[in-house]
Chimera marker file (.cmm) of the C-alpha trace (Angstrom):
<marker_set name="trace">
<marker id="1" x="83.578" y="142.576" z="154.338" r="1" g="1" b="0" radius="0.5"/>
<marker id="2" x="81.277" y="139.365" z="154.590" r="1" g="1" b="0" radius="0.5"/>
<marker id="3" x="81.867" y="136.450" z="156.822" r="1" g="1" b="0" radius="0.5"/>
<marker id="4" x="80.037" y="133.096" z="156.505" r="1" g="1" b="0" radius="0.5"/>
<marker id="5" x="80.419" y="130.595" z="159.220" r="1" g="1" b="0" radius="0.5"/>
<marker id="6" x="79.293" y="127.250" z="157.923" r="1" g="1" b="0" radius="0.5"/>
<marker id="7" x="78.775" y="124.972" z="161.371" r="1" g="1" b="0" radius="0.5"/>
<marker id="8" x="78.186" y="121.587" z="162.346" r="1" g="1" b="0" radius="0.5"/>
<marker id="9" x="75.025" y="120.095" z="162.860" r="1" g="1" b="0" radius="0.5"/>
<marker id="10" x="73.823" y="121.713" z="166.209" r="1" g="1" b="0" radius="0.5"/>
<marker id="11" x="70.106" y="122.339" z="168.641" r="1" g="1" b="0" radius="0.5"/>
<marker id="12" x="69.820" y="125.699" z="167.558" r="1" g="1" b="0" radius="0.5"/>
<marker id="13" x="71.453" y="128.463" z="165.135" r="1" g="1" b="0" radius="0.5"/>
<marker id="14" x="73.604" y="129.420" z="168.214" r="1" g="1" b="0" radius="0.5"/>
<marker id="15" x="74.789" y="125.909" z="170.238" r="1" g="1" b="0" radius="0.5"/>
<marker id="16" x="73.940" y="127.951" z="172.972" r="1" g="1" b="0" radius="0.5"/>
<marker id="17" x="71.074" y="125.687" z="174.348" r="1" g="1" b="0" radius="0.5"/>
<marker id="18" x="70.483" y="122.460" z="176.492" r="1" g="1" b="0" radius="0.5"/>
<marker id="19" x="72.092" y="121.308" z="179.477" r="1" g="1" b="0" radius="0.5"/>
<marker id="20" x="75.610" y="121.925" z="178.397" r="1" g="1" b="0" radius="0.5"/>
<marker id="21" x="76.577" y="124.459" z="176.342" r="1" g="1" b="0" radius="0.5"/>
<marker id="22" x="80.303" y="124.284" z="174.986" r="1" g="1" b="0" radius="0.5"/>
<marker id="23" x="82.226" y="127.140" z="176.044" r="1" g="1" b="0" radius="0.5"/>
<marker id="24" x="83.750" y="127.693" z="172.332" r="1" g="1" b="0" radius="0.5"/>
<marker id="25" x="80.423" y="127.997" z="170.740" r="1" g="1" b="0" radius="0.5"/>
<marker id="26" x="79.677" y="130.705" z="173.550" r="1" g="1" b="0" radius="0.5"/>
<marker id="27" x="82.913" y="132.421" z="172.431" r="1" g="1" b="0" radius="0.5"/>
<marker id="28" x="82.114" y="132.404" z="168.792" r="1" g="1" b="0" radius="0.5"/>
<marker id="29" x="78.534" y="133.758" z="169.817" r="1" g="1" b="0" radius="0.5"/>
<marker id="30" x="80.187" y="136.484" z="171.314" r="1" g="1" b="0" radius="0.5"/>
<marker id="31" x="82.788" y="137.057" z="168.460" r="1" g="1" b="0" radius="0.5"/>
<marker id="32" x="79.739" y="136.921" z="165.810" r="1" g="1" b="0" radius="0.5"/>
<marker id="33" x="77.852" y="139.624" z="168.115" r="1" g="1" b="0" radius="0.5"/>
<marker id="34" x="80.604" y="141.933" z="168.908" r="1" g="1" b="0" radius="0.5"/>
<marker id="35" x="81.868" y="141.980" z="164.733" r="1" g="1" b="0" radius="0.5"/>
<marker id="36" x="78.487" y="142.388" z="164.063" r="1" g="1" b="0" radius="0.5"/>
<marker id="37" x="78.534" y="145.760" z="166.151" r="1" g="1" b="0" radius="0.5"/>
<marker id="38" x="81.534" y="147.185" z="164.497" r="1" g="1" b="0" radius="0.5"/>
<marker id="39" x="79.873" y="146.785" z="161.147" r="1" g="1" b="0" radius="0.5"/>
<marker id="40" x="80.663" y="143.629" z="160.011" r="1" g="1" b="0" radius="0.5"/>
<marker id="41" x="78.296" y="141.252" z="158.087" r="1" g="1" b="0" radius="0.5"/>
<marker id="42" x="78.339" y="138.076" z="159.485" r="1" g="1" b="0" radius="0.5"/>
<marker id="43" x="75.775" y="134.990" z="158.695" r="1" g="1" b="0" radius="0.5"/>
<marker id="44" x="75.644" y="131.668" z="160.470" r="1" g="1" b="0" radius="0.5"/>
<marker id="45" x="74.272" y="128.395" z="158.715" r="1" g="1" b="0" radius="0.5"/>
<marker id="46" x="73.382" y="125.563" z="161.172" r="1" g="1" b="0" radius="0.5"/>
<marker id="47" x="74.071" y="122.324" z="159.017" r="1" g="1" b="0" radius="0.5"/>
<marker id="48" x="70.872" y="120.742" z="161.037" r="1" g="1" b="0" radius="0.5"/>
<marker id="49" x="68.535" y="123.773" z="160.333" r="1" g="1" b="0" radius="0.5"/>
<marker id="50" x="70.108" y="124.852" z="156.696" r="1" g="1" b="0" radius="0.5"/>
<marker id="51" x="71.464" y="122.142" z="154.978" r="1" g="1" b="0" radius="0.5"/>
<marker id="52" x="70.263" y="123.765" z="151.670" r="1" g="1" b="0" radius="0.5"/>
<marker id="53" x="72.707" y="126.591" z="152.332" r="1" g="1" b="0" radius="0.5"/>
<marker id="54" x="75.748" y="124.053" z="152.313" r="1" g="1" b="0" radius="0.5"/>
<marker id="55" x="74.605" y="122.531" z="149.518" r="1" g="1" b="0" radius="0.5"/>
<marker id="56" x="74.200" y="125.863" z="147.296" r="1" g="1" b="0" radius="0.5"/>
<marker id="57" x="77.813" y="126.980" z="148.632" r="1" g="1" b="0" radius="0.5"/>
<marker id="58" x="80.057" y="124.998" z="145.843" r="1" g="1" b="0" radius="0.5"/>
<marker id="59" x="83.284" y="125.181" z="148.151" r="1" g="1" b="0" radius="0.5"/>
<marker id="60" x="81.456" y="124.229" z="151.136" r="1" g="1" b="0" radius="0.5"/>
<marker id="61" x="79.866" y="121.512" z="149.387" r="1" g="1" b="0" radius="0.5"/>
<marker id="62" x="83.292" y="120.194" z="148.079" r="1" g="1" b="0" radius="0.5"/>
<marker id="63" x="84.999" y="120.275" z="151.175" r="1" g="1" b="0" radius="0.5"/>
<marker id="64" x="82.235" y="118.276" z="152.586" r="1" g="1" b="0" radius="0.5"/>
<marker id="65" x="82.077" y="115.760" z="149.899" r="1" g="1" b="0" radius="0.5"/>
<marker id="66" x="85.851" y="115.178" z="149.781" r="1" g="1" b="0" radius="0.5"/>
<marker id="67" x="86.741" y="115.702" z="154.220" r="1" g="1" b="0" radius="0.5"/>
<marker id="68" x="83.135" y="114.799" z="155.686" r="1" g="1" b="0" radius="0.5"/>
<marker id="69" x="81.973" y="116.852" z="157.954" r="1" g="1" b="0" radius="0.5"/>
<marker id="70" x="85.105" y="116.846" z="160.225" r="1" g="1" b="0" radius="0.5"/>
<marker id="71" x="85.630" y="119.964" z="157.721" r="1" g="1" b="0" radius="0.5"/>
<marker id="72" x="83.092" y="121.807" z="159.913" r="1" g="1" b="0" radius="0.5"/>
<marker id="73" x="83.045" y="124.369" z="160.841" r="1" g="1" b="0" radius="0.5"/>
<marker id="74" x="83.988" y="126.428" z="157.805" r="1" g="1" b="0" radius="0.5"/>
<marker id="75" x="84.705" y="130.138" z="157.949" r="1" g="1" b="0" radius="0.5"/>
<marker id="76" x="84.617" y="132.126" z="154.883" r="1" g="1" b="0" radius="0.5"/>
<marker id="77" x="85.592" y="135.367" z="154.032" r="1" g="1" b="0" radius="0.5"/>
<marker id="78" x="84.304" y="137.435" z="150.617" r="1" g="1" b="0" radius="0.5"/>
<marker id="79" x="83.595" y="133.797" z="149.363" r="1" g="1" b="0" radius="0.5"/>
<marker id="80" x="87.152" y="132.696" z="150.248" r="1" g="1" b="0" radius="0.5"/>
<marker id="81" x="87.780" y="129.747" z="152.831" r="1" g="1" b="0" radius="0.5"/>
<marker id="82" x="89.496" y="131.453" z="155.945" r="1" g="1" b="0" radius="0.5"/>
<marker id="83" x="90.069" y="128.299" z="158.088" r="1" g="1" b="0" radius="0.5"/>
<marker id="84" x="88.304" y="124.582" z="158.633" r="1" g="1" b="0" radius="0.5"/>
<marker id="85" x="88.079" y="121.943" z="161.450" r="1" g="1" b="0" radius="0.5"/>
<marker id="86" x="87.673" y="124.840" z="164.364" r="1" g="1" b="0" radius="0.5"/>
<marker id="87" x="86.489" y="128.360" z="165.221" r="1" g="1" b="0" radius="0.5"/>
<marker id="88" x="88.774" y="131.265" z="164.321" r="1" g="1" b="0" radius="0.5"/>
<marker id="89" x="89.740" y="133.345" z="167.245" r="1" g="1" b="0" radius="0.5"/>
<marker id="90" x="88.060" y="137.321" z="167.333" r="1" g="1" b="0" radius="0.5"/>
<marker id="91" x="91.150" y="138.781" z="166.643" r="1" g="1" b="0" radius="0.5"/>
<marker id="92" x="91.849" y="136.279" z="163.316" r="1" g="1" b="0" radius="0.5"/>
<marker id="93" x="88.776" y="137.646" z="161.889" r="1" g="1" b="0" radius="0.5"/>
<marker id="94" x="89.376" y="141.616" z="162.882" r="1" g="1" b="0" radius="0.5"/>
<marker id="95" x="92.740" y="141.519" z="161.585" r="1" g="1" b="0" radius="0.5"/>
<marker id="96" x="91.346" y="139.281" z="157.982" r="1" g="1" b="0" radius="0.5"/>
<marker id="97" x="88.705" y="141.924" z="158.464" r="1" g="1" b="0" radius="0.5"/>
<marker id="98" x="91.592" y="145.047" z="158.130" r="1" g="1" b="0" radius="0.5"/>
<marker id="99" x="89.549" y="146.789" z="161.195" r="1" g="1" b="0" radius="0.5"/>
<marker id="100" x="90.520" y="147.016" z="165.067" r="1" g="1" b="0" radius="0.5"/>
<marker id="101" x="89.870" y="144.579" z="167.785" r="1" g="1" b="0" radius="0.5"/>
<marker id="102" x="88.065" y="146.184" z="170.646" r="1" g="1" b="0" radius="0.5"/>
<marker id="103" x="89.845" y="146.135" z="173.990" r="1" g="1" b="0" radius="0.5"/>
<marker id="104" x="86.656" y="145.909" z="175.893" r="1" g="1" b="0" radius="0.5"/>
<marker id="105" x="83.900" y="143.071" z="173.983" r="1" g="1" b="0" radius="0.5"/>
<marker id="106" x="80.268" y="143.940" z="174.825" r="1" g="1" b="0" radius="0.5"/>
<marker id="107" x="79.294" y="141.387" z="177.532" r="1" g="1" b="0" radius="0.5"/>
<marker id="108" x="76.528" y="138.773" z="176.058" r="1" g="1" b="0" radius="0.5"/>
<marker id="109" x="73.758" y="137.601" z="178.064" r="1" g="1" b="0" radius="0.5"/>
<marker id="110" x="72.371" y="134.285" z="177.234" r="1" g="1" b="0" radius="0.5"/>
<marker id="111" x="69.164" y="133.761" z="178.724" r="1" g="1" b="0" radius="0.5"/>
<link id1="1" id2="2" r="1" g="1" b="0" radius="0.2"/>
<link id1="2" id2="3" r="1" g="1" b="0" radius="0.2"/>
<link id1="3" id2="4" r="1" g="1" b="0" radius="0.2"/>
<link id1="4" id2="5" r="1" g="1" b="0" radius="0.2"/>
<link id1="5" id2="6" r="1" g="1" b="0" radius="0.2"/>
<link id1="6" id2="7" r="1" g="1" b="0" radius="0.2"/>
<link id1="7" id2="8" r="1" g="1" b="0" radius="0.2"/>
<link id1="8" id2="9" r="1" g="1" b="0" radius="0.2"/>
<link id1="9" id2="10" r="1" g="1" b="0" radius="0.2"/>
<link id1="10" id2="11" r="1" g="1" b="0" radius="0.2"/>
<link id1="11" id2="12" r="1" g="1" b="0" radius="0.2"/>
<link id1="12" id2="13" r="1" g="1" b="0" radius="0.2"/>
<link id1="13" id2="14" r="1" g="1" b="0" radius="0.2"/>
<link id1="14" id2="15" r="1" g="1" b="0" radius="0.2"/>
<link id1="15" id2="16" r="1" g="1" b="0" radius="0.2"/>
<link id1="16" id2="17" r="1" g="1" b="0" radius="0.2"/>
<link id1="17" id2="18" r="1" g="1" b="0" radius="0.2"/>
<link id1="18" id2="19" r="1" g="1" b="0" radius="0.2"/>
<link id1="19" id2="20" r="1" g="1" b="0" radius="0.2"/>
<link id1="20" id2="21" r="1" g="1" b="0" radius="0.2"/>
<link id1="21" id2="22" r="1" g="1" b="0" radius="0.2"/>
<link id1="22" id2="23" r="1" g="1" b="0" radius="0.2"/>
<link id1="23" id2="24" r="1" g="1" b="0" radius="0.2"/>
<link id1="24" id2="25" r="1" g="1" b="0" radius="0.2"/>
<link id1="25" id2="26" r="1" g="1" b="0" radius="0.2"/>
<link id1="26" id2="27" r="1" g="1" b="0" radius="0.2"/>
<link id1="27" id2="28" r="1" g="1" b="0" radius="0.2"/>
<link id1="28" id2="29" r="1" g="1" b="0" radius="0.2"/>
<link id1="29" id2="30" r="1" g="1" b="0" radius="0.2"/>
<link id1="30" id2="31" r="1" g="1" b="0" radius="0.2"/>
<link id1="31" id2="32" r="1" g="1" b="0" radius="0.2"/>
<link id1="32" id2="33" r="1" g="1" b="0" radius="0.2"/>
<link id1="33" id2="34" r="1" g="1" b="0" radius="0.2"/>
<link id1="34" id2="35" r="1" g="1" b="0" radius="0.2"/>
<link id1="35" id2="36" r="1" g="1" b="0" radius="0.2"/>
<link id1="36" id2="37" r="1" g="1" b="0" radius="0.2"/>
<link id1="37" id2="38" r="1" g="1" b="0" radius="0.2"/>
<link id1="38" id2="39" r="1" g="1" b="0" radius="0.2"/>
<link id1="39" id2="40" r="1" g="1" b="0" radius="0.2"/>
<link id1="40" id2="41" r="1" g="1" b="0" radius="0.2"/>
<link id1="41" id2="42" r="1" g="1" b="0" radius="0.2"/>
<link id1="42" id2="43" r="1" g="1" b="0" radius="0.2"/>
<link id1="43" id2="44" r="1" g="1" b="0" radius="0.2"/>
<link id1="44" id2="45" r="1" g="1" b="0" radius="0.2"/>
<link id1="45" id2="46" r="1" g="1" b="0" radius="0.2"/>
<link id1="46" id2="47" r="1" g="1" b="0" radius="0.2"/>
<link id1="47" id2="48" r="1" g="1" b="0" radius="0.2"/>
<link id1="48" id2="49" r="1" g="1" b="0" radius="0.2"/>
<link id1="49" id2="50" r="1" g="1" b="0" radius="0.2"/>
<link id1="50" id2="51" r="1" g="1" b="0" radius="0.2"/>
<link id1="51" id2="52" r="1" g="1" b="0" radius="0.2"/>
<link id1="52" id2="53" r="1" g="1" b="0" radius="0.2"/>
<link id1="53" id2="54" r="1" g="1" b="0" radius="0.2"/>
<link id1="54" id2="55" r="1" g="1" b="0" radius="0.2"/>
<link id1="55" id2="56" r="1" g="1" b="0" radius="0.2"/>
<link id1="56" id2="57" r="1" g="1" b="0" radius="0.2"/>
<link id1="57" id2="58" r="1" g="1" b="0" radius="0.2"/>
<link id1="58" id2="59" r="1" g="1" b="0" radius="0.2"/>
<link id1="59" id2="60" r="1" g="1" b="0" radius="0.2"/>
<link id1="60" id2="61" r="1" g="1" b="0" radius="0.2"/>
<link id1="61" id2="62" r="1" g="1" b="0" radius="0.2"/>
<link id1="62" id2="63" r="1" g="1" b="0" radius="0.2"/>
<link id1="63" id2="64" r="1" g="1" b="0" radius="0.2"/>
<link id1="64" id2="65" r="1" g="1" b="0" radius="0.2"/>
<link id1="65" id2="66" r="1" g="1" b="0" radius="0.2"/>
<link id1="66" id2="67" r="1" g="1" b="0" radius="0.2"/>
<link id1="67" id2="68" r="1" g="1" b="0" radius="0.2"/>
<link id1="68" id2="69" r="1" g="1" b="0" radius="0.2"/>
<link id1="69" id2="70" r="1" g="1" b="0" radius="0.2"/>
<link id1="70" id2="71" r="1" g="1" b="0" radius="0.2"/>
<link id1="71" id2="72" r="1" g="1" b="0" radius="0.2"/>
<link id1="72" id2="73" r="1" g="1" b="0" radius="0.2"/>
<link id1="73" id2="74" r="1" g="1" b="0" radius="0.2"/>
<link id1="74" id2="75" r="1" g="1" b="0" radius="0.2"/>
<link id1="75" id2="76" r="1" g="1" b="0" radius="0.2"/>
<link id1="76" id2="77" r="1" g="1" b="0" radius="0.2"/>
<link id1="77" id2="78" r="1" g="1" b="0" radius="0.2"/>
<link id1="78" id2="79" r="1" g="1" b="0" radius="0.2"/>
<link id1="79" id2="80" r="1" g="1" b="0" radius="0.2"/>
<link id1="80" id2="81" r="1" g="1" b="0" radius="0.2"/>
<link id1="81" id2="82" r="1" g="1" b="0" radius="0.2"/>
<link id1="82" id2="83" r="1" g="1" b="0" radius="0.2"/>
<link id1="83" id2="84" r="1" g="1" b="0" radius="0.2"/>
<link id1="84" id2="85" r="1" g="1" b="0" radius="0.2"/>
<link id1="85" id2="86" r="1" g="1" b="0" radius="0.2"/>
<link id1="86" id2="87" r="1" g="1" b="0" radius="0.2"/>
<link id1="87" id2="88" r="1" g="1" b="0" radius="0.2"/>
<link id1="88" id2="89" r="1" g="1" b="0" radius="0.2"/>
<link id1="89" id2="90" r="1" g="1" b="0" radius="0.2"/>
<link id1="90" id2="91" r="1" g="1" b="0" radius="0.2"/>
<link id1="91" id2="92" r="1" g="1" b="0" radius="0.2"/>
<link id1="92" id2="93" r="1" g="1" b="0" radius="0.2"/>
<link id1="93" id2="94" r="1" g="1" b="0" radius="0.2"/>
<link id1="94" id2="95" r="1" g="1" b="0" radius="0.2"/>
<link id1="95" id2="96" r="1" g="1" b="0" radius="0.2"/>
<link id1="96" id2="97" r="1" g="1" b="0" radius="0.2"/>
<link id1="97" id2="98" r="1" g="1" b="0" radius="0.2"/>
<link id1="98" id2="99" r="1" g="1" b="0" radius="0.2"/>
<link id1="99" id2="100" r="1" g="1" b="0" radius="0.2"/>
<link id1="100" id2="101" r="1" g="1" b="0" radius="0.2"/>
<link id1="101" id2="102" r="1" g="1" b="0" radius="0.2"/>
<link id1="102" id2="103" r="1" g="1" b="0" radius="0.2"/>
<link id1="103" id2="104" r="1" g="1" b="0" radius="0.2"/>
<link id1="104" id2="105" r="1" g="1" b="0" radius="0.2"/>
<link id1="105" id2="106" r="1" g="1" b="0" radius="0.2"/>
<link id1="106" id2="107" r="1" g="1" b="0" radius="0.2"/>
<link id1="107" id2="108" r="1" g="1" b="0" radius="0.2"/>
<link id1="108" id2="109" r="1" g="1" b="0" radius="0.2"/>
<link id1="109" id2="110" r="1" g="1" b="0" radius="0.2"/>
<link id1="110" id2="111" r="1" g="1" b="0" radius="0.2"/>
</marker_set>
């Protein structure tokens, strides 16, 4: 099971930087960390830092060409598009991955 998240351009890999941190990005970061602890392979690609990854994935490149940056983020599961334009919920990713969501997710400390 592999989840790939193609993020819009952000100042750092998780978007958890700068003076105003978007709560949606905090939640997505927690989701990624929790899924990894559950044994799911998760990779994130940032358009600003890893543009080559967007070009190398034909599906993502085609989506960007047809729809522009508004299509981001793109979440793929095992090479198939799962969700575009917004981040999926932890529970959605668990369901699609065939794992049970943890009742209590690990607390993430942002430094």
